C-alpha positions as CSV (number, residue, x, y, z in Angstrom):
1,X,-66.8,75.8,61.9
2,X,-67.3,79.4,63.4
3,X,-69.8,79.2,66.0
4,X,-70.8,82.1,68.7
5,X,-72.9,81.4,71.4
6,X,-74.8,84.6,73.7
7,X,-77.0,83.6,76.5
8,X,-79.2,86.3,76.8
9,X,-82.4,88.1,78.7
10,X,-84.5,90.0,76.9
11,X,-86.5,92.4,78.6
12,X,-90.0,94.8,77.0
13,X,-92.4,96.5,78.2
14,X,-95.1,97.6,76.0
15,X,-97.5,100.7,75.4
16,X,-100.1,98.4,76.3
17,X,-99.1,98.4,79.9
18,X,-99.6,94.7,80.3
19,X,-96.1,94.6,82.4
20,X,-92.3,93.8,82.0
21,X,-91.7,90.8,79.4
22,X,-88.5,88.8,80.5
23,X,-87.0,85.9,78.1
24,X,-84.0,84.1,78.6
25,X,-82.6,83.0,75.1
26,X,-79.6,81.6,73.8
27,X,-78.8,82.5,69.8
28,X,-76.1,80.5,68.0
29,X,-74.5,82.1,65.1
30,X,-73.0,79.4,62.8
31,X,-71.4,81.1,59.7
32,X,-73.6,83.9,59.4
33,X,-76.9,81.9,60.1
34,X,-78.8,83.3,63.2
35,X,-80.8,80.8,65.2
36,X,-82.7,80.6,68.6
37,X,-83.6,78.4,71.6
38,X,-85.9,80.1,73.9
39,X,-85.2,78.7,77.7
40,X,-88.4,80.4,79.4
41,X,-89.9,83.8,79.6
42,X,-91.9,85.6,82.6
43,X,-94.5,88.7,82.4
44,X,-94.6,90.5,85.5
45,X,-97.5,92.9,86.0
46,X,-97.3,96.6,86.5
47,X,-99.1,97.7,90.2
48,X,-101.9,100.0,89.9
49,X,-99.7,102.7,91.0
50,X,-97.0,102.1,87.9
51,X,-99.6,102.1,85.6
52,X,-101.3,105.2,86.4
53,X,-97.8,106.7,86.4
54,X,-96.6,105.4,83.4
55,X,-100.0,105.9,81.7
56,X,-100.1,109.7,82.7
57,X,-96.1,110.4,82.3
58,X,-97.1,112.1,78.7
59,X,-98.1,114.8,80.7
60,X,-95.5,115.3,83.2
61,X,-92.6,118.6,82.9
62,X,-89.3,118.0,81.7
63,X,-88.3,118.3,85.5
64,X,-90.8,115.6,87.0
65,X,-90.6,113.3,83.9
66,X,-86.8,113.0,84.3
67,X,-87.5,112.5,88.5
68,X,-90.1,109.4,86.8
69,X,-87.2,108.5,84.5
70,X,-85.4,108.0,87.7
71,X,-87.3,106.2,89.6
72,X,-88.3,103.7,86.7
73,X,-84.8,102.8,86.4
74,X,-84.2,101.9,89.6
75,X,-87.6,100.1,89.7
76,X,-86.1,98.1,87.3
77,X,-82.8,97.2,87.8
78,X,-83.8,95.8,91.3
79,X,-86.3,93.7,89.5
80,X,-83.9,92.7,87.2
81,X,-81.6,92.1,89.7
82,X,-84.0,90.3,92.1
83,X,-85.5,88.4,88.6
84,X,-81.5,87.0,88.0
85,X,-80.9,85.6,91.4
86,X,-84.5,84.1,92.1
87,X,-83.8,82.0,88.9
88,X,-79.9,81.4,89.8
89,X,-79.0,83.2,86.1
90,X,-75.1,82.9,86.5
91,X,-74.5,82.4,83.1
92,X,-75.7,85.3,81.4
93,X,-73.6,87.2,78.4
94,X,-75.7,90.5,79.1
95,X,-79.6,92.1,79.5
96,X,-80.7,93.8,76.2
97,X,-83.8,96.1,77.8
98,X,-86.1,98.2,75.5
99,X,-87.0,100.2,78.3
100,X,-90.4,101.9,78.8
101,X,-92.2,104.7,76.0
102,X,-93.1,107.9,77.2
103,X,-92.6,109.8,74.0
104,X,-92.3,109.2,70.6
105,X,-92.4,112.4,68.3
106,X,-89.9,111.2,65.3
107,X,-91.5,114.3,63.5
108,X,-89.8,116.6,66.1
109,X,-86.5,114.6,67.0
110,X,-88.1,113.0,70.3
111,X,-88.3,109.7,71.2
112,X,-87.5,108.7,75.3
113,X,-88.2,105.2,76.6
114,X,-87.7,105.8,80.5
115,X,-85.4,102.7,82.3
116,X,-81.9,103.4,80.5
117,X,-79.9,105.3,82.6
118,X,-76.8,105.1,83.3
119,X,-77.4,104.1,87.1
120,X,-78.8,101.2,86.3
121,X,-75.3,99.8,85.7
122,X,-74.3,100.1,89.2
123,X,-76.7,98.1,90.4
124,X,-76.9,95.3,88.1
125,X,-72.9,93.9,87.8
126,X,-73.8,92.8,84.2
127,X,-73.7,94.8,80.6
128,X,-76.5,95.7,79.8
129,X,-77.8,97.0,76.1
130,X,-80.2,99.3,75.9
131,X,-82.0,103.2,74.6
132,X,-82.2,101.3,70.7
133,X,-84.3,104.7,68.9
134,X,-82.8,107.0,70.3
135,X,-79.9,107.1,67.4
136,X,-82.8,106.3,64.5
137,X,-84.7,109.4,65.6
138,X,-81.4,111.2,65.2
139,X,-80.5,110.0,61.9
140,X,-84.2,110.9,60.1
141,X,-86.0,107.7,61.3
142,X,-89.0,107.0,63.1
143,X,-87.3,105.3,65.5
144,X,-89.5,102.3,65.0
145,X,-90.0,99.3,64.4
146,X,-87.0,98.0,65.6
147,X,-88.2,94.3,65.2
148,X,-87.9,93.5,61.6
149,X,-84.4,92.8,61.9
150,X,-85.0,90.0,63.8
151,X,-87.9,89.1,61.5
152,X,-86.2,88.8,58.4
153,X,-82.9,86.6,60.0
154,X,-85.2,84.6,63.0
155,X,-88.6,84.1,61.1
156,X,-88.3,83.9,57.2
157,X,-90.1,80.8,57.4
158,X,-93.2,83.4,57.1
159,X,-94.1,86.1,54.4
160,X,-95.7,88.4,57.0
161,X,-94.7,88.7,60.7
162,X,-97.6,90.5,62.4
163,X,-97.8,91.9,66.1
164,X,-100.5,92.8,67.5
165,X,-99.5,94.8,70.9
166,X,-100.7,98.2,72.2
167,X,-100.6,98.8,68.4
168,X,-100.4,96.5,65.1
169,X,-96.8,96.0,63.2
170,X,-96.1,94.2,60.5
171,X,-92.9,93.4,58.8
172,X,-92.6,91.4,55.2
173,X,-89.9,91.4,52.1
174,X,-90.1,93.3,49.1
175,X,-87.8,93.8,46.3
176,X,-85.1,92.8,48.6
177,X,-86.0,94.6,51.4
178,X,-87.8,94.7,54.5
179,X,-90.8,96.9,54.8
180,X,-92.1,97.4,58.1
181,X,-94.6,99.6,59.4
182,X,-97.1,100.4,62.4
183,X,-101.1,99.5,60.9
184,X,-103.3,101.0,63.9
185,X,-103.5,100.9,67.5
186,X,-104.7,97.8,69.0
187,X,-104.5,97.2,73.0
188,X,-104.3,100.8,73.6
189,X,-107.8,101.7,72.3
190,X,-109.8,98.1,73.4
191,X,-108.3,98.3,76.6
192,X,-109.2,101.5,77.1
193,X,-112.9,101.0,76.2
194,X,-113.0,97.4,78.4
195,X,-111.8,99.4,81.4
196,X,-115.4,101.1,80.7
197,X,-117.2,98.1,81.5
198,X,-114.7,97.5,84.8
199,X,-112.1,95.0,83.0
200,X,-108.8,94.9,82.5
201,X,-108.9,93.9,78.5
202,X,-111.6,92.4,76.7
203,X,-111.0,88.8,77.3
204,X,-110.9,86.4,73.6
205,X,-113.2,89.5,72.2
206,X,-115.6,88.6,74.0
207,X,-117.4,91.8,74.7
208,X,-116.4,93.1,71.0
209,X,-118.3,89.5,69.8
210,X,-121.7,90.7,71.4
211,X,-121.4,94.6,70.2
212,X,-122.4,95.8,66.8
213,X,-120.4,97.5,64.7
214,X,-121.4,101.1,64.2
215,X,-120.7,101.6,60.2
216,X,-120.5,105.6,60.1
217,X,-117.8,105.0,63.1
218,X,-116.1,102.3,60.9
219,X,-116.0,104.1,57.7
220,X,-114.5,107.5,59.8
221,X,-111.8,105.3,61.4
222,X,-110.8,103.6,58.0
223,X,-110.8,107.4,56.4
224,X,-108.1,108.7,58.7
225,X,-105.5,110.4,57.0
226,X,-102.3,108.1,58.7
227,X,-103.8,105.0,56.3
228,X,-103.2,106.9,53.4
229,X,-99.8,107.7,54.3
230,X,-96.9,105.6,52.6
231,X,-94.6,104.4,55.3
232,X,-92.0,104.0,57.2
233,X,-94.8,105.7,59.2
234,X,-95.2,104.8,62.8
235,X,-97.8,105.6,65.6
236,X,-97.6,106.5,69.5
237,X,-100.0,106.9,72.5
238,X,-99.8,110.8,71.2
239,X,-102.0,110.0,68.3
240,X,-104.0,107.8,70.7
241,X,-104.8,110.4,73.0
242,X,-105.2,113.5,70.2
243,X,-107.1,111.8,67.1
244,X,-108.3,108.7,68.0
245,X,-109.9,108.5,71.2
246,X,-111.9,112.3,70.3
247,X,-113.4,110.8,67.3
248,X,-114.0,107.1,69.0
249,X,-115.8,108.8,71.8
250,X,-118.0,111.3,69.8
251,X,-120.3,108.3,68.8
252,X,-122.3,107.9,72.1
253,X,-122.0,104.0,71.5
254,X,-122.1,101.5,74.3
255,X,-118.6,100.0,75.2
256,X,-119.6,96.7,73.5
257,X,-120.7,98.9,70.3
258,X,-117.0,100.5,70.4
259,X,-115.3,97.6,71.0
260,X,-117.2,95.2,68.2
261,X,-116.2,98.6,65.7
262,X,-112.7,98.8,67.1
263,X,-112.2,95.4,66.2
264,X,-113.9,95.6,62.8
265,X,-111.2,98.3,62.2
266,X,-108.0,96.4,63.3
267,X,-109.0,93.1,61.5
268,X,-110.0,95.0,58.1
269,X,-106.8,97.4,58.4
270,X,-104.5,94.5,58.8
271,X,-106.5,92.9,55.7
272,X,-105.6,95.7,53.5
273,X,-101.8,95.7,53.7
274,X,-101.6,91.9,53.3
275,X,-101.7,91.9,49.0
276,X,-99.7,88.5,48.3
277,X,-101.6,85.5,47.3
278,X,-101.0,82.1,49.3
279,X,-99.1,84.1,52.1
280,X,-98.5,82.6,55.6
281,X,-98.8,85.4,58.5
282,X,-96.9,85.0,61.9
283,X,-99.2,86.7,64.2
284,X,-97.9,87.7,68.0
285,X,-98.2,89.6,71.2
286,X,-101.2,89.7,73.3
287,X,-103.9,90.6,70.7
288,X,-102.9,87.1,69.2
289,X,-105.5,85.4,71.8
290,X,-108.3,87.6,70.8
291,X,-110.1,84.9,69.2
292,X,-112.5,87.4,67.7
293,X,-110.1,89.3,66.2
294,X,-108.2,86.5,64.5
295,X,-112.0,85.6,63.3
296,X,-112.4,88.7,61.9
297,X,-109.0,88.7,60.5
298,X,-109.7,85.5,58.8
299,X,-112.7,86.8,57.1
300,X,-110.6,89.7,55.8
301,X,-108.1,88.1,54.9
302,X,-109.1,85.2,53.2
303,X,-106.4,84.8,50.7
304,X,-103.6,84.5,53.6
305,X,-103.1,81.5,56.3
306,X,-103.2,82.8,59.6
307,X,-100.7,80.9,61.9
308,X,-100.7,81.8,65.8
309,X,-97.3,81.4,67.2
310,X,-96.9,79.2,70.2
311,X,-97.8,80.3,73.3
312,X,-94.2,81.2,74.4
313,X,-93.6,83.1,71.2
314,X,-97.3,84.9,71.4
315,X,-96.1,86.3,74.8
316,X,-92.4,86.6,74.3
317,X,-91.4,87.4,70.7
318,X,-90.8,91.2,71.4
319,X,-88.5,90.6,74.2
320,X,-86.9,87.7,72.3
321,X,-86.2,90.5,69.4
322,X,-84.8,92.9,71.6
323,X,-82.4,90.6,73.2
324,X,-81.5,89.8,69.5
325,X,-80.8,93.5,69.2
326,X,-78.4,93.4,71.8
327,X,-76.5,90.5,70.4
328,X,-76.5,92.6,67.3
329,X,-75.2,95.9,68.8
330,X,-72.2,93.9,71.1
331,X,-71.5,92.6,67.9
332,X,-71.3,95.6,65.7
333,X,-73.9,94.4,63.7
334,X,-76.5,96.4,61.8
335,X,-79.5,96.4,64.0
336,X,-82.0,99.3,62.3
337,X,-82.7,99.0,58.8
338,X,-83.1,102.4,57.3
339,X,-86.0,100.6,55.0
340,X,-88.6,100.2,57.7
341,X,-87.6,103.3,59.8
342,X,-86.7,106.0,57.2
343,X,-83.4,106.7,58.5
344,X,-80.4,107.9,56.2
345,X,-78.7,104.7,56.6
346,X,-78.6,100.9,58.3
347,X,-77.2,101.1,61.6
348,X,-76.0,99.6,65.0
349,X,-78.2,101.0,67.6
350,X,-77.7,101.1,71.4
351,X,-76.3,101.6,74.5
352,X,-73.7,99.5,76.4
353,X,-73.1,100.0,80.2
354,X,-70.6,97.8,81.8
355,X,-69.3,97.0,78.3
356,X,-66.4,95.8,79.8
357,X,-67.7,93.0,81.8
358,X,-68.4,91.7,77.8
359,X,-67.2,88.3,77.3
360,X,-65.9,86.6,74.0
361,X,-68.2,83.7,72.2
362,X,-66.5,83.7,69.3
């Protein structure tokens, strides 16, 4: 039996600015079938200073953005070096990191994840795999979503895989192709309005549950042109700032009513893409802890069994899959699917720093 094994540290920083997710994962490939063993994970929250820097990075000049990229890369490298030392990770094969997205304008050929500069390899004496999105945009794709290859190869027991993070995105098989796209903003909107109540987020969706849905706002959100577009399609913080927030804030409601209406909108839009009968939906990402949102999703998606992942999977699935993207990259296996990004072809994406340190695992 031909078996490959890789022990990888996957790193993810999402648009919701919850923090940096680290997942230590072991992957095995037995004659072409991939499995994984989640060893441990940790989320380190950003300081208020870093939250502010990352939240406002989109408005920086090219020069200031480059300086922020350098600063964040040093910050990430030192953080990961400490994490490896503190956890005595002497047998890692490599680190695979998403970086933090500050610009995502695929229609203009632009996507930027900071924290992926070559200097990171001078600090961490391990191979470092990163920058998974740029090549896809250069090939005419959206540069997103990237998780579906992991959904296909690691979570095939589910008809749908849904992530509820800064945005909701979904993937599923249709006509022997993996289909995936962003559905709508989630925590990028919910956290914005929770902050108006003095909270970082709406715990369990309690504030939304106490509010009233404004039908006019609900209808106007559902009529946004994005929902009539065919995939592949993706969303970024640019659309949140330019389209969603101005629309929502023209309705002078209390924060609870805003949260109630946004939550209803999210559940409705997710349910609208669940077209398979008697299907199973795996839900992960921080939004899976929002009980009110899950209750509303169950209300709209009555022909679907909504399955919440384990606590570890809810919190770290994206970090697990970005670790897996790195595995596919170092084995020169396609890790981006044109059927989900719209690129001109399937391809193997990512940059490897310190490639000479990779060791054979075959």
